[in-house]
C-alpha positions in Angstrom: 25.2 -16.0 -8.2 21.7 -14.2 -9.2 21.3 -12.8 -12.4 20.1 -9.4 -12.8 16.6 -7.9 -12.5 15.0 -4.7 -13.6 12.4 -3.3 -11.2 9.9 -0.3 -12.5 8.0 2.0 -10.9 6.2 5.1 -11.5 6.1 8.7 -10.5 3.2 10.7 -11.1 2.7 14.7 -11.1 -0.5 15.2 -8.7 0.3 18.7 -8.8 -0.3 22.1 -10.6 3.8 22.5 -11.1 6.5 20.9 -12.4 7.8 18.0 -10.4 11.7 17.8 -10.9 13.5 15.2 -9.4 16.7 15.8 -8.4 17.9 12.9 -7.2 17.7 8.9 -6.7 19.7 7.4 -4.3 20.2 3.3 -3.5 21.7 2.6 -0.2 23.1 -0.7 -2.0 25.6 -0.7 -4.7 24.2 -3.2 -6.5 20.3 -1.4 -7.1 21.3 1.2 -9.8 18.2 3.3 -10.2 17.3 5.9 -12.9 14.4 8.2 -13.7 13.2 8.4 -17.5 12.2 12.3 -17.3 13.2 14.2 -14.6 10.8 17.5 -15.1 7.4 16.0 -15.0 4.5 17.9 -16.0 1.4 18.6 -14.3 -1.3 15.5 -15.3 2.3 13.6 -16.3 4.2 10.3 -15.3 8.0 9.1 -15.1 9.4 5.5 -14.7 11.3 5.3 -12.1 13.9 2.3 -13.9 16.1 0.3 -10.8 18.4 -2.7 -12.1 19.2 -4.8 -9.5 22.7 -7.4 -9.0 22.6 -9.4 -5.9 25.7 -10.9 -4.9 24.5 -13.5 -2.4 21.2 -16.1 -2.7 17.9 -15.3 0.3 15.8 -12.3 0.6 16.9 -8.6 0.5 15.3 -5.3 1.0 16.9 -2.6 -1.2 15.6 1.3 -0.4 15.6 4.1 -2.5 15.1 7.2 -2.1 13.7 9.9 -4.4 14.6 13.4 -3.5 12.1 16.5 -5.7 10.9 19.3 -5.5 7.3 18.2 -3.8 6.2 19.3 -0.5 6.4 15.3 0.7 10.4 15.1 -0.5 12.1 12.5 -0.1 10.2 9.9 -0.7 11.2 6.2 0.2 10.4 3.4 -2.5 11.3 -0.8 -1.2 12.4 -3.3 -3.0 11.7 -6.7 -1.3 12.4 -9.9 -2.3 13.9 -13.1 -2.1 16.9 -14.4 -4.4 17.6 -17.8 -5.3 
């Protein structure tokens, strides 16, 4: 079995209002996303930390969906990797 791996994505608030992250959902139980700061001030950023614990070897693709108050919500984050 592969070891746990952590991936980080940065969320930037380029708008003029507070960006509120309402929810972050993974399409697999082996992927656990979390957001460090849920209310991001204009001009600031926050890290989305994703812990992956793959159960099988081979190529994987995980989808993380970020729901917020942004006009383009939801945002889809894709993780592609090869588990050895």
